[in-house]
BADRENFI-70186 format. One record per residue (C-alpha): residue number from 1; residue in three letters; x, y, z. Coordinates in pm, whole numbers, m for minus. Layout:
! BADRENFI-70186
REC    nr   rest        u        v        w
REC   NUM    ala        X        Y        Z
...
***
This chain:
! BADRENFI-70186
REC    nr   rest        u        v        w
REC     1    met    11484    13442     9240
REC     2    arg    11840    13322     9207
REC     3    ala    11887    13008     9000
REC     4    glu    12195    12882     9184
REC     5    leu    12167    12740     9533
REC     6    asp    12399    12616     9801
REC     7    ala    12356    12455    10138
REC     8    ala    12307    12788    10307
REC     9    asp    12041    12940    10080
REC    10    gly    11907    12639     9893
REC    11    phe    11578    12620    10078
REC    12    val    11414    12947     9970
REC    13    leu    11225    12815     9668
REC    14    ser    10850    12867     9646
REC    15    thr    10618    12569     9678
REC    16    gly    10521    12598     9312
REC    17    arg    10879    12601     9191
REC    18    arg    10964    12299     9406
REC    19    ala    10668    12108     9262
REC    20    trp    10777    12202     8908
REC    21    thr    11131    12089     8983
REC    22    val    11011    11753     9114
REC    23    gly    10789    11707     8808
REC    24    val    11068    11777     8560
REC    25    met    11320    11560     8745
REC    26    cys    11076    11269     8774
REC    27    thr    10993    11288     8405
REC    28    ala    11364    11274     8322
REC    29    val    11439    10975     8545
REC    30    gly    11124    10797     8424
REC    31    leu    11248    10835     8067
REC    32    val    11589    10689     8158
REC    33    ile    11432    10382     8321
REC    34    ala    11172    10339     8047
REC    35    met    11437    10327     7776
REC    36    val    11535     9978     7892
REC    37    thr    11196     9817     7837
REC    38    ile    11107    10030     7533
REC    39    val    11385     9867     7333
REC    40    asn    11302     9519     7468
REC    41    ala    10950     9553     7328
REC    42    ala    11073     9673     6988
REC    43    leu    11350     9415     6951
REC    44    pro    11162     9154     6742
REC    45    ala    11060     9411     6478
REC    46    leu    11402     9577     6489
REC    47    ala    11582     9244     6439
REC    48    ala    11357     9142     6152
REC    49    asp    11421     9473     5972
REC    50    thr    11795     9507     6033
REC    51    gly    11893     9139     6031
REC    52    ala    12058     9171     6373
REC    53    ser    12201     8844     6501
REC    54    gln    12113     8709     6844
REC    55    ala    12445     8834     6981
REC    56    glu    12383     9179     6833
REC    57    gln    12031     9187     6979
REC    58    thr    12177     9109     7320
REC    59    trp    12420     9399     7292
REC    60    ile    12148     9636     7171
REC    61    val    11970     9569     7501
REC    62    asp    12263     9533     7740
REC    63    val    12511     9800     7634
REC    64    tyr    12277    10073     7763
REC    65    thr    12270     9926     8114
REC    66    leu    12643     9854     8106
REC    67    val    12747    10211     8017
REC    68    leu    12492    10362     8255
REC    69    ala    12611    10155     8551
REC    70    ala    12981    10209     8478
REC    71    leu    12969    10588     8434
REC    72    val    12702    10701     8678
REC    73    leu    12949    10757     8964
REC    74    pro    13188    10985     8770
REC    75    ala    12888    11170     8626
REC    76    gly    12750    11235     8973
REC    77    ala    13087    11368     9086
REC    78    leu    13101    11602     8785
REC    79    gly    12765    11745     8885
REC    80    asp    12888    11812     9239
REC    81    arg    13190    11999     9109
REC    82    his    13058    12184     8804
REC    83    gly    12684    12223     8863
REC    84    arg    12414    11958     8861
REC    85    arg    12179    12135     8621
REC    86    gly    12455    12178     8363
REC    87    val    12539    11808     8374
REC    88    leu    12167    11724     8351
REC    89    val    12116    11942     8043
REC    90    ala    12427    11801     7878
REC    91    gly    12310    11449     7959
REC    92    leu    11967    11513     7805
REC    93    leu    12130    11640     7485
REC    94    val    12355    11332     7467
REC    95    phe    12053    11111     7543
REC    96    ala    11850    11278     7265
REC    97    phe    12134    11230     7016
REC    98    gly    12175    10863     7110
REC    99    cys    11799    10800     7078
REC   100    ala    11769    10979     6744
REC   101    ala    12068    10813     6577
REC   102    pro    11897    10475     6503
REC   103    val    11627    10657     6305
REC   104    phe    11890    10759     6048
REC   105    leu    12158    10490     6090
REC   106    asp    11959    10168     6122
REC   107    thr    12224     9898     6097
REC   108    ser    12279     9679     6400
REC   109    ser    12634     9806     6461
REC   110    trp    12523    10169     6457
REC   111    ile    12228    10091     6685
REC   112    ile    12463     9931     6939
REC   113    ala    12690    10237     6925
REC   114    ala    12390    10468     6961
REC   115    arg    12266    10272     7263
REC   116    ala    12606    10316     7426
REC   117    val    12581    10692     7371
REC   118    thr    12230    10687     7517
REC   119    gly    12367    10505     7822
REC   120    leu    12624    10782     7867
REC   121    gly    12347    11041     7860
REC   122    ala    12146    10836     8110
REC   123    ala    12446    10818     8346
REC   124    met    12461    11198     8344
REC   125    ile    12086    11239     8395
REC   126    met    12007    11000     8681
REC   127    pro    12225    11134     8965
REC   128    ala    12155    11493     8862
REC   129    thr    11778    11449     8897
REC   130    leu    11793    11314     9249
REC   131    ser    12063    11553     9371
REC   132    ile    11872    11857     9235
REC   133    ile    11558    11744     9420
REC   134    thr    11753    11684     9739
REC   135    ala    11923    12025     9725
REC   136    ser    11590    12201     9663
REC   137    phe    11423    12090     9986
REC   138    pro    11515    12124    10352
REC   139    pro    11573    11786    10519
REC   140    glu    11241    11786    10703
REC   141    arg    11042    11841    10380
REC   142    arg    11222    11634    10118
REC   143    gly    11073    11295    10211
REC   144    arg    10765    11321     9986
REC   145    ala    10975    11454     9697
REC   146    ile    11221    11166     9723
REC   147    gly    10928    10926     9759
REC   148    thr    10779    11055     9434
REC   149    trp    11115    11022     9256
REC   150    ala    11160    10667     9387
REC   151    ala    10807    10569     9282
REC   152    val    10858    10698     8928
REC   153    ala    11195    10522     8907
REC   154    gly    11027    10202     9028
REC   155    val    10751    10196     8767
REC   156    gly    10939    10362     8481
REC   157    gly    11001    10025     8320
REC   158    leu    10627     9959     8302
REC   159    gly    10576    10299     8146
REC   160    gly    10828    10201     7881
REC   161    leu    10636     9882     7799
REC   162    val    10309    10070     7761
REC   163    leu    10463    10351     7554
REC   164    ala    10637    10101     7326
REC   165    gly    10318     9901     7285
REC   166    val    10121    10210     7180
REC   167    leu    10390    10328     6937
REC   168    leu    10442     9987     6780
REC   169    gln    10070     9945     6720
REC   170    his    10069    10249     6492
REC   171    phe    10426    10308     6373
REC   172    ala    10748    10130     6277
REC   173    trp    11011    10035     6535
REC   174    his    11198    10362     6467
REC   175    ser    10925    10541     6664
REC   176    val    11043    10394     6994
REC   177    phe    11370    10584     6948
REC   178    leu    11231    10902     6795
REC   179    gly    10967    10953     7066
REC   180    pro    11218    10955     7357
REC   181    ala    11452    11178     7154
REC   182    val    11180    11440     7114
REC   183    leu    11087    11417     7483
REC   184    ser    11454    11462     7578
REC   185    val    11471    11787     7380
REC   186    val    11157    11912     7554
REC   187    leu    11313    11825     7889
REC   188    val    11624    12027     7799
REC   189    ala    11409    12340     7779
REC   190    ala    11224    12250     8100
REC   191    ser    11547    12174     8288
REC   192    leu    11683    12523     8219
REC   193    thr    11410    12655     8450
REC   194    val    11498    12444     8756
REC   195    pro    11749    12549     9024
REC   196    thr    12103    12424     9015
REC   197    ser    12347    12352     9295
REC   198    arg    12708    12245     9336
REC   199    asp    12992    12224     9583
REC   200    arg    13101    12582     9657
REC   201    arg    13453    12456     9730
REC   202    pro    13507    12197     9457
REC   203    his    13805    11965     9482
REC   204    pro    14011    11841     9187
REC   205    phe    13838    11568     8991
REC   206    asp    13966    11222     9084
REC   207    val    14051    11083     8740
REC   208    val    14216    10763     8870
REC   209    gly    13927    10691     9105
REC   210    ala    13675    10755     8825
REC   211    ala    13855    10513     8595
REC   212    leu    13890    10242     8860
REC   213    gly    13527    10279     8970
REC   214    ala    13394    10269     8613
REC   215    leu    13602     9963     8526
REC   216    ala    13507     9781     8849
REC   217    ile    13132     9837     8816
REC   218    gly    13143     9780     8441
REC   219    ala    13324     9448     8476
REC   220    val    13084     9318     8743
REC   221    val    12775     9426     8549
REC   222    phe    12918     9283     8224
REC   223    gly    12972     8948     8391
REC   224    ile    12623     8945     8540
REC   225    leu    12463     9043     8208
REC   226    arg    12635     8749     8033
REC   227    val    12496     8495     8280
REC   228    ala    12167     8451     8091
REC   229    asp    12355     8344     7774
REC   230    leu    12662     8170     7915
REC   231    gly    12569     8044     8263
REC   232    trp    12721     8113     8603
REC   233    asp    13006     7864     8552
REC   234    asn    13135     8021     8228
REC   235    ala    13498     8140     8238
REC   236    leu    13411     8481     8089
REC   237    val    13137     8538     8347
REC   238    leu    13351     8432     8642
REC   239    gly    13655     8618     8513
REC   240    ser    13460     8941     8458
REC   241    ile    13300     8935     8802
REC   242    ala    13628     8838     8974
REC   243    gly    13814     9107     8781
REC   244    gly    13551     9363     8878
REC   245    leu    13585     9269     9245
REC   246    val    13963     9303     9228
REC   247    leu    13929     9643     9061
REC   248    gly    13676     9735     9329
REC   249    ala    13928     9651     9599
REC   250    leu    14189     9865     9421
REC   251    phe    13933    10146     9400
REC   252    val    13865    10130     9773
REC   253    gly    14237    10128     9855
REC   254    tyr    14308    10422     9630
REC   255    glu    14011    10626     9755
REC   256    leu    14117    10575    10117
REC   257    arg    14456    10730    10038
REC   258    cys    14336    11000     9799
REC   259    thr    14313    11354     9941
REC   260    ser    14018    11441     9711
REC   261    pro    13844    11107     9647
REC   262    leu    13570    11058     9391
REC   263    leu    13375    10871     9658
REC   264    asp    13457    10878    10026
REC   265    val    13425    10504    10086
REC   266    arg    13419    10569    10461
REC   267    leu    13055    10663    10406
REC   268    phe    12978    10292    10401
REC   269    gly    13088    10285    10763
REC   270    asn    12771    10481    10836
REC   271    ala    12510    10219    10920
REC   272    ala    12218    10401    10757
REC   273    phe    12411    10473    10435
REC   274    ala    12524    10110    10409
REC   275    ala    12177     9973    10491
REC   276    gly    12019    10202    10232
REC   277    ser    12261    10075     9967
REC   278    val    12188     9711    10055
REC   279    ser    11814     9775    10054
REC   280    val    11815     9943     9711
REC   281    thr    12019     9657     9566
REC   282    val    11788     9379     9686
REC   283    gln    11473     9575     9597
REC   284    phe    11581     9612     9237
REC   285    thr    11705     9255     9224
REC   286    ala    11352     9149     9316
REC   287    ala    11167     9403     9101
REC   288    phe    11356     9358     8774
REC   289    gly    11376     8982     8816
REC   290    met    10999     8976     8866
REC   291    phe    10930     9200     8564
REC   292    tyr    11159     8986     8348
REC   293    ala    10972     8667     8438
REC   294    leu    10620     8810     8430
REC   295    ala    10666     8976     8090
REC   296    gln    10731     8631     7942
REC   297    tyr    10463     8465     8153
REC   298    leu    10194     8705     8039
REC   299    gln    10286     8689     7670
REC   300    leu    10382     8322     7629
REC   301    val    10171     8149     7895
REC   302    gln     9865     8375     7911
REC   303    gly     9880     8492     7549
REC   304    tyr     9882     8868     7614
REC   305    ser    10017     9120     7364
REC   306    ala    10316     9337     7459
REC   307    leu    10089     9635     7529
REC   308    lys     9840     9430     7729
REC   309    ser    10127     9279     7931
REC   310    gly    10249     9625     8029
REC   311    leu     9900     9735     8126
REC   312    ala     9843     9412     8322
REC   313    leu    10135     9489     8554
REC   314    trp    10023     9842     8643
REC   315    pro     9843     9734     8965
REC   316    val    10191     9744     9120
REC   317    ala    10157    10124     9109
REC   318    val     9829    10115     9304
REC   319    ser    10016    10035     9624
REC   320    leu    10363    10163     9531
REC   321    phe    10278    10531     9477
REC   322    pro    10077    10606     9793
REC   323    leu    10313    10410    10017
REC   324    ser    10613    10587     9864
REC   325    leu    10465    10914     9987
REC   326    ala    10402    10763    10330
REC   327    ser    10753    10617    10364
REC   328    ala    10921    10922    10521
REC   329    pro    10660    10967    10798
REC   330    leu    10680    10595    10873
REC   331    val    11059    10614    10910
REC   332    arg    11027    10913    11144
REC   333    arg    10772    10724    11352
REC   334    phe    10922    10373    11361
REC   335    gly    11283    10410    11249
REC   336    leu    11478    10301    10941
REC   337    arg    11546     9949    11064
REC   338    ala    11183     9860    11138
REC   339    val    11043    10014    10819
REC   340    thr    11309     9860    10594
REC   341    cys    11284     9512    10744
REC   342    ala    10902     9519    10740
REC   343    gly    10890     9651    10383
REC   344    leu    11136     9392    10256
REC   345    ala    10936     9121    10433
REC   346    val    10632     9234    10232
REC   347    val    10846     9208     9916
REC   348    val    10925     8847    10012
REC   349    ile    10553     8774    10048
REC   350    gly    10493     8926     9705
REC   351    met    10765     8706     9555
REC   352    val    10611     8395     9708
REC   353    leu    10264     8488     9579
REC   354    ile    10397     8547     9227
REC   355    gly    10574     8213     9249
REC   356    gln    10237     8041     9302
REC   357    leu    10107     8148     8959
REC   358    asp    10052     7868     8710
REC   359    ala     9923     7836     8354
REC   360    gly     9562     7848     8472
REC   361    ser     9586     8139     8718
REC   362    gly     9338     8421     8672
REC   363    tyr     9431     8785     8640
REC   364    ala     9300     8875     8987
REC   365    thr     9557     8645     9147
REC   366    leu     9840     8814     8958
REC   367    ala     9709     9164     9034
REC   368    ile     9699     9092     9408
REC   369    ala    10050     8949     9403
REC   370    val    10205     9248     9225
REC   371    cys    10011     9487     9452
REC   372    val    10173     9320     9753
REC   373    leu    10515     9350     9592
REC   374    gly    10449     9716     9509
REC   375    ala    10356     9785     9870
REC   376    gly    10687     9650     9993
REC   377    ile    10892     9846     9743
REC   378    gly    10682    10158     9800
REC   379    val    10768    10157    10170
REC   380    thr    11135    10069    10137
REC   381    ala    11261    10247     9821
REC   382    pro    11221    10609     9946
REC   383    ala    11347    10510    10291
REC   384    ala    11662    10358    10141
REC   385    thr    11724    10652     9907
REC   386    ser    11677    10900    10192
REC   387    ala    11914    10699    10411
REC   388    ile    12182    10740    10144
REC   389    leu    12121    11111    10074
REC   390    asp    12063    11223    10433
REC   391    asn    12398    11093    10550
REC   392    val    12624    11295    10321
REC   393    ala    12714    11663    10308
REC   394    pro    12529    11877    10049
REC   395    ser    12851    11896     9849
REC   396    gln    12830    11518     9792
REC   397    tyr    12465    11491     9683
REC   398    gly    12564    11403     9326
REC   399    val    12798    11123     9428
REC   400    ala    12549    10989     9684
REC   401    ser    12276    10994     9418
REC   402    ala    12513    10805     9189
REC   403    val    12568    10540     9459
REC   404    asn    12191    10501     9480
REC   405    asp    12170    10469     9100
REC   406    ala    12465    10231     9069
REC   407    thr    12319     9994     9328
REC   408    arg    11990    10002     9136
REC   409    glu    12162     9903     8812
REC   410    val    12368     9628     8974
REC   411    gly    12055     9495     9147
REC   412    ala    11854     9505     8824
REC   413    ala    12123     9317     8631
REC   414    leu    12155     9062     8911
REC   415    gly    11780     9007     8927
REC   416    ile    11749     8943     8553
REC   417    ala    12053     8713     8551
REC   418    leu    11936     8517     8856
REC   419    val    11581     8470     8730
REC   420    gly    11698     8394     8376
REC   421    ser    11933     8117     8486
REC   422    val    11710     7961     8753
REC   423    leu    11395     7980     8541
REC   424    ser    11572     7827     8243
REC   425    ala    11710     7538     8447
REC   426    gly    11374     7471     8613
REC   427    tyr    11189     7487     8282
REC   428    thr    11428     7249     8106
REC   429    asp    11416     6992     8385
REC   430    ser    11037     7002     8399
REC   431    val    10965     6989     8024
REC   432    arg    11193     6694     7940
REC   433    ser    10925     6435     8005
REC   434    ala    10713     6593     7731
REC   435    thr    10994     6622     7475
REC   436    ala    11150     6275     7503
REC   437    leu    10992     6144     7180
REC   438    leu    11070     6449     6965
REC   439    ala    11337     6449     6694
REC   440    pro    11670     6590     6826
REC   441    pro    11642     6937     6661
REC   442    ala    11284     6981     6778
REC   443    arg    11369     6850     7125
REC   444    glu    11658     7093     7156
REC   445    ala    11438     7386     7056
REC   446    ala    11155     7284     7289
REC   447    glu    11386     7232     7586
REC   448    gly    11571     7556     7518
REC   449    ser    11282     7794     7579
REC   450    leu    10906     7818     7603
REC   451    ala    10900     8019     7280
REC   452    gly    11086     7735     7108
REC   453    ala    10845     7477     7249
REC   454    leu    10543     7673     7128
REC   455    ala    10696     7698     6781
REC   456    val    10745     7321     6773
REC   457    ala    10394     7267     6911
REC   458    ala    10244     7475     6630
REC   459    gly    10246     7161     6414
REC   460    pro     9984     6882     6420
REC   461    gly     9916     6726     6759
REC   462    gly    10118     6984     6948
REC   463    ala     9854     7084     7203
REC   464    asp     9988     6850     7471
REC   465    leu    10344     6976     7423
REC   466    ala    10228     7340     7445
REC   467    ala    10037     7271     7766
REC   468    ala    10333     7085     7918
REC   469    ala    10574     7363     7818
REC   470    arg    10355     7633     7971
REC   471    ala    10327     7434     8295
REC   472    ala    10705     7382     8295
REC   473    phe    10763     7756     8253
REC   474    ala    10534     7832     8546
REC   475    his    10725     7573     8751
REC   476    gly    11060     7733     8664
REC   477    met    10922     8079     8740
REC   478    gly    10808     7961     9081
REC   479    ile    11158     7839     9166
REC   480    ser    11312     8164     9042
REC   481    met    11076     8370     9262
REC   482    leu    11189     8168     9563
REC   483    ala    11551     8244     9469
REC   484    leu    11467     8616     9459
REC   485    ala    11290     8585     9793
REC   486    ala    11605     8433     9943
REC   487    val    11809     8733     9822
REC   488    val    11562     8971     9986
REC   489    val    11570     8770    10311
REC   490    ala    11948     8812    10309
REC   491    gly    11889     9187    10269
REC   492    ile    11659     9187    10571
REC   493    ala    11926     9012    10779
REC   494    ala    12193     9258    10664
REC   495    thr    11975     9557    10749
REC   496    ala    11892     9417    11092
REC   497    val    12263     9374    11166
REC   498    leu    12374     9708    11021
REC   499    val    12110     9931    11181
REC   500    arg    12111     9851    11550
REC   501    arg    11897    10144    11655
***
């Protein structure tokens, strides 16, 4: 069996080898997604041990997403030109090095640098996994494979929470870096057994386009990531987002004139490709915004541990996984427009149900709400990804996969920023009536966050303040879920306009 495939002979793999390929690729992308939440869970212990400041803690979390989002498009293009498996293996080695470094160099500055290296590895891994899967299946048979990939990518963050919770119960915070490093090395060996593919007539690499694209996406994501700390009206936030948009316009203009563009931006003139990109963005805006809010709700309002919080959210997979496998047949039967709009409408219902949770809500209410949300994402995520991949030539699978990944990262950053700012404003407005008689330092801490309010309430007679703060958090979360729902409604409208048939 030849290991290298092209569009003409790429569909001769046995069923067993295709299943193995899907399994290895899904494990790799699940690890990339999980690495976001793994570090979030370990951050308190890491900060206590290393003395990392609040600003340094923020960068330890955010630099991974920033580098991943900025470099995923050039990495996808490299895979198209030089072989997707080679880029995947190289990315896994870089990822393993970045994960292992904090075990030996455990100062905050070195951890930030290591997280940036890990983000580079992740940018090389993500588009390669999806493009290898796509190239290994004929169009009529790749729907279930893409559905499986999309489902794993959707719940990878929850897997990270559970893995981190298990490791931190038994080991020091270094284990959350060492474990992924070891798994990455195992995946290097496994990836050498999967087929590769590339453009048989590669064009020169578009260095200018790669630089402009990386700077544009990086600037926008940087601005969005700073919203939670600085607010939407901060000059740095507005300047970064505006600068990113200007660079994006320059990127589009250059790519339209370039004879060998990094990304043929005319692809967005294809209604299905554009609708798929919009759908992925709003899905991940909703999903990551929801996870961000519920992780705090479960731990601070309901009193769950980090591990129990991760396990509590797993009902989302009950509906997400089976419906991800059913997505492709549904699109063939009813069309992309109907399935996407219906699925996103279910996401809106899930957002509204989550927004109804309060401090006294039982677990069954939460489980039903996240199941509804999972159903909507399960139907729409594979459909959107397939709409992006099915509308490009095989030589562009890597770049198209990178577009899918970049929209995911932008959507995730937007969801966290939107929920963080709206929830914070709603919480502060609601809790003020309970903090009016506190001394100024205590009042500032209590109005700043629920964690601060609970710390203040730990003193004598603080039960009423704790109850009021938990109710205020639930109120703010409800408003933030409505904001996410509005974003998804806008996505439904855009899809309905873009896809006429």
